[in-house]
NUDRENFI-813604 format. One record per residue (C-alpha): x, y, z; residue in one letter. Coordinates in steps of 0.05 Angstrom, whole numbers, padded with zeros to 5 digits, always signed. Layout:
BEGIN
XYZA/...
This chain:
BEGIN
+00747-01764-00164M/+00781-01717-00199R/+00728-01659-00180L/+00741-01673-00112F/+00814-01666-00121V/+00807-01600-00149L/+00765-01573-00103V/+00811-01592-00048S/+00864-01559-00090V/+00827-01484-00095V/+00806-01491-00017M/+00873-01497+00006C/+00897-01435-00048A/+00841-01402-00001F/+00867-01419+00059A/+00929-01402+00032G/+00907-01326+00024N/+00887-01321+00090S/+00951-01349+00121I/+00989-01305+00065L/+00953-01246+00086T/+00964-01253+00158R/+01031-01249+00144L/+01050-01196+00101G/+01000-01147+00140V/+01006-01165+00210A/+01075-01192+00207R/+01097-01147+00163Y/+01076-01089+00167G/+01042-01078+00101I/+00974-01036+00089D/+00910-01072+00083P/+00885-01040+00017L/+00965-01035-00009T/+00975-01107+00003F/+00912-01130-00034G/+00935-01080-00094A/+01006-01121-00093I/+00955-01178-00102R/+00923-01175-00154V/+00974-01142-00204A/+01014-01202-00186A/+00955-01249-00200G/+00947-01209-00257A/+01008-01217-00285A/+01007-01286-00271A/+00956-01299-00313L/+00973-01254-00367L/+01035-01313-00370V/+00986-01362-00359L/+00953-01333-00429R/+01009-01356-00470R/+00988-01282-00514G/+00917-01300-00528R/+00869-01243-00529A/+00830-01233-00467V/+00761-01218-00467P/+00745-01148-00434L/+00694-01113-00466R/+00626-01133-00440G/+00590-01118-00383M/+00600-01198-00353R/+00669-01171-00350R/+00659-01114-00308W/+00613-01135-00260V/+00666-01194-00252G/+00715-01143-00232A/+00666-01099-00206G/+00652-01144-00157T/+00725-01183-00144L/+00740-01105-00120A/+00685-01104-00071V/+00714-01170-00039Y/+00780-01139-00038M/+00772-01073-00019I/+00714-01090+00031G/+00756-01154+00074F/+00825-01096+00072S/+00779-01043+00103W/+00742-01097+00153A/+00804-01125+00173Y/+00837-01051+00201L/+00778-01052+00257N/+00745-01133+00262L/+00779-01174+00299A/+00803-01235+00250A/+00758-01288+00280G/+00697-01254+00283L/+00710-01212+00209G/+00719-01278+00177A/+00651-01298+00214L/+00618-01252+00184I/+00641-01265+00113L/+00634-01334+00109F/+00560-01322+00139A/+00550-01268+00086T/+00570-01319+00036V/+00523-01372+00050Q/+00462-01327+00050G/+00481-01289-00008V/+00490-01353-00043M/+00435-01398-00012F/+00385-01334-00016A/+00404-01350-00105T/+00385-01416-00109A/+00327-01406-00082L/+00304-01349-00122W/+00325-01385-00191R/+00283-01443-00163G/+00338-01497-00146Q/+00316-01560-00113A/+00357-01559-00042V/+00357-01622-00008P/+00354-01631+00062P/+00414-01662+00072L/+00453-01601+00035R/+00410-01560+00090W/+00443-01590+00143A/+00501-01595+00125G/+00506-01517+00116M/+00468-01511+00190A/+00523-01570+00214L/+00592-01532+00176A/+00557-01468+00202L/+00559-01480+00271G/+00627-01506+00261G/+00653-01443+00247L/+00623-01411+00294V/+00644-01464+00346V/+00721-01437+00306L/+00714-01371+00297L/+00667-01337+00351W/+00718-01289+00404P/+00709-01312+00463A/+00695-01247+00532G/+00662-01191+00506Q/+00670-01160+00448V/+00650-01102+00409R/+00631-01095+00340V/+00660-01045+00304D/+00598-01030+00255P/+00640-00988+00200A/+00688-01057+00206G/+00624-01098+00206A/+00589-01066+00139L/+00658-01076+00105A/+00661-01150+00114M/+00583-01163+00087I/+00607-01119+00029C/+00659-01165+00025A/+00625-01229+00032G/+00566-01204-00017V/+00620-01193-00067G/+00655-01261-00054W/+00592-01290-00075G/+00573-01250-00134A/+00634-01267-00152Y/+00633-01343-00143T/+00561-01343-00179L/+00586-01297-00235L/+00634-01355-00250G/+00580-01403-00259Q/+00576-01385-00328G/+00644-01372-00359E/+00661-01417-00411R/+00735-01404-00417D/+00757-01406-00339A/+00824-01378-00349T/+00806-01307-00394A/+00751-01296-00344A/+00802-01291-00277T/+00854-01248-00322T/+00802-01213-00351A/+00767-01195-00279N/+00836-01194-00244F/+00867-01129-00301L/+00799-01094-00300L/+00797-01099-00223C/+00865-01066-00215L/+00858-00996-00232P/+00808-01003-00172L/+00858-01024-00123M/+00907-00976-00143A/+00851-00916-00142L/+00832-00938-00061S/+00912-00935-00043V/+00904-00871-00074V/+00853-00854-00031L/+00869-00885+00028H/+00931-00928+00036G/+00990-00927+00055D/+01046-00950+00005P/+01095-00917+00059G/+01091-00980+00099S/+01123-01030+00052L/+01182-01079+00043S/+01224-01117+00006W/+01187-01180+00040T/+01118-01147+00055G/+01116-01155-00024V/+01149-01212-00037A/+01087-01246+00018V/+01042-01208-00029A/+01062-01226-00099A/+01063-01300-00076L/+00993-01291-00049A/+00974-01254-00114G/+01012-01301-00169A/+00987-01372-00139V/+00942-01367-00081T/+00898-01318-00118S/+00902-01305-00199G/+00902-01390-00198L/+00866-01411-00142G/+00803-01363-00167Y/+00820-01393-00247A/+00816-01465-00226L/+00768-01446-00175W/+00731-01422-00243Y/+00733-01479-00271R/+00706-01524-00229V/+00636-01470-00215L/+00597-01502-00273P/+00596-01572-00248S/+00583-01552-00179L/+00502-01527-00155T/+00502-01465-00120V/+00481-01491-00056T/+00553-01546-00064A/+00603-01500-00077A/+00571-01444-00012A/+00583-01507+00025V/+00650-01520+00000A/+00670-01462+00027Q/+00655-01464+00097L/+00728-01510+00097S/+00769-01461+00076V/+00776-01427+00152P/+00782-01492+00175V/+00842-01499+00140I/+00877-01432+00147A/+00880-01454+00227V/+00910-01521+00209A/+00964-01487+00164G/+00974-01437+00215G/+00986-01487+00271I/+01040-01528+00227V/+01063-01457+00190L/+01059-01406+00242L/+01062-01450+00302S/+00992-01436+00340E/+00961-01479+00391P/+00913-01536+00371L/+00858-01540+00426T/+00794-01589+00432P/+00756-01524+00412R/+00792-01529+00331I/+00778-01598+00334L/+00714-01598+00359L/+00708-01549+00297A/+00744-01589+00251A/+00692-01640+00254V/+00633-01600+00248M/+00657-01571+00192V/+00681-01624+00149L/+00620-01671+00178G/+00581-01614+00148G/+00611-01616+00073I/+00611-01689+00077G/+00532-01686+00094L/+00527-01643+00033S/+00579-01681-00014S/+00535-01752+00003L/+00469-01720-00024R/+00496-01687-00073Q/+00539-01756-00113R/+00465-01783-00106R/+00438-01735-00153I/+00485-01743-00195G/+00473-01815-00201S/+00398-01804-00210N/+00418-01757-00268G/+00402-01694-00236S/
């Protein structure tokens, strides 16, 4: 039960990132790369406070891989939403994450129970129902490629977290080393002139709370999850984000949203049921 609660908190934090980014970029007009850089800076600052002066391990290939995959996610995500509709972009992102993590599980020789495959398929089908845009849609090739890169980056960042012994130290190091990469992206392609005090506050909140602390908690729970369980759990994020949009942003509740929510949560339930049975058998 404790693991379930922690994972639920993390998924809510991830959904909070979507809502706050929508506010900062769409409503308050900060360009995506600058918003992402502020997120990383605020996340690094919050994590340093949480460390309370304890050492942060900045050396080693693992740390640079962590920072690099985080930067790939942040930059790819930002670039993609310059040209892609939000729903289509999220569908590409989560489909890519599922592919990366399930392929990694198979490559590692991990057994994927049939119910977990079924749960993943049902939940992913719910995302298609929820996010697939209606009517004729032209997919920008550069935007789609950027979002695929973001999905690969986030999938790799998640996989890296399964081997971390100190979640806070690892996440702090990743954010600190990612910061110059994000700053460089702003110098090359950002628009710092788009800043507003409200937008900066939203970006800082997203960075410090739902990103920095949320990612640290994710790294803490990941060693207790299999690769495929972690992959399926993340499929709940778009549904939570939609619910948050309904409550906080007055977005409409439709039968399509209800159907998608049932499919996604039902798929997660199938996978979680199988996971508990595996755990009770000692594997």
